[in-house]
N, C-alpha and C positions, 0 to 999 in steps of 0.2 A: 462500423459501429464503434462507439467510444468505449474504452476500457479504463477503469481506474486501476492503477498499479498499487498494490498493497505494500506497506513498509517492509514486510519480510522479504520481498524481492529486492528492494534497494539494499537491504543488509547483505543478502547473499551476493549481489553484484560486487560489493566491496570486499568480499572474501574469496579471492581466486582459488584458494585451496579447499574451500568447503565443498562437500559432495553435491550440494544442490546448486552450486554456481553454474555448472554447464546447463542444467535444466532451465534455470532462470534466464540465462543468456539466449538459449535456443528458443524459448517461448517468446521472448521479446523480439528476437530476430524474425520469427514467423509473423508476429503482429505487424512489425515494420514492413516486411516484404508484402504483406497483404494490404498495406496502406491504412491500417487501423489507426484511429486517434487514441494515443496513449497519454493518459492524464495522471497528474498527481495533485494533491492539495497541500497547502502549507503544513497541515498536520503531519503528513508523511515525512517531511523534512525535519520537523520538530521531533518526532518519534525517532527518526534515524539518528539525529544528533545525540539524543539521549542514550541510545544503544551504542553508538560509535564511541562515545567518550566514557563509557563505563569500563571498569577493569575487566579483563578477560576472565581471570580465574574466579574471583569472588562474586562477581555479579553478572556473568554471562554476557559481557560486552565485547567490543572490538578492541578496546585499549588504545584508541586514537587520542591524540592531543586535540585540543580545540582547533589548532591550525590545520591538522590533518583532516578533521571532520569538515572544516570550512572548504578545503580543497576538494574533498569528495562530493560534498553537496553541490558545489559549483559545477563539477563535472556532470553530475546526475541531472542538474537543472537543464543542461543542454539537450537531453534526450526526450523530455516529456513536456507536455503542455500543462502549465500551472493554472489550476482552477482557482478563482478568487474566493476568499471567504466573504460570504454575504450574510446580512443580518437574518435572512429567512432560514438559514441553515439551523439556527438555534431552535426555532419553532418546530421545524421538521424533526430535529433530534429529540426535542422534548416529547413530542407525540410518540416517537418510536420507543423511547425508553419506558414510557408509561404503558403503552399498548403491549409491548413484548416483555414487560417485567424485567428489564435489564438492570444488572447491578455489578458493582465491582469494576474490574478492569475492562469488562465488556462494553462499558459506556463509550470507550474510544472507538471501538468497532462500529457502534451505532452512529457515531458522528460521521464516520466515513460513508456509511450508507445514506445519512442525511445529505451529505455533499453530493452523492451520486443522484439522489432523487431531485435535489434542487437544480442541479446542472443537467439533468436528463442523460446521465451516463448509465448505460444499460448493463454493462459487464464489469465484474470485479475479478482481477487476476490475483490469486492469493494461494499460498501454501496451506493456509488455515481455513479450508472451505467449511469445516464444521462450525466455525465461529459465526458464519454469515448466513447459513441456510434458513435460519428462522425469519429472515426479512423478506417480505413479499416485494415484488416490483424490481428485483435485480436478478441477474444471472451470474452465478458464482462459478468461476473456472479455475481449476488447478492447472499450473503450468505443464505438468506431465500430460494432461489431456490434449494440449496443443502439440506437444512434441511427438507423442505416440498415440494418436487417436484410436 
């Protein structure tokens, strides 16, 4: 079954010393070993770049240079299938945000769900399960649930 990998896992993969790095790696290893289709969308890499190049202290970023972010995105691209942006994603997103009364930063999460629905991706792997449980038609999975079911 296909899984969309949330940006927060990509960020943790780029932080070897972060406490969630081993959980992210183990969950992805489990999916790979099971032969699951692990997908990302261009939005994931755009969000990752934003977090990666923000300052560590003042803006909770990774403090990477654009060159380092480029290198990391290139590395990550090799692990996941990239789902294309399609014009129909907008219509699906628009319906989601209206129907679920989405506002603020949550609109980005709704777009990931719109990508999933458009591409028929059933599962979302994320550390932020609470942000996605409001959306019907997807199965939200926390990495820890794969590592220690």
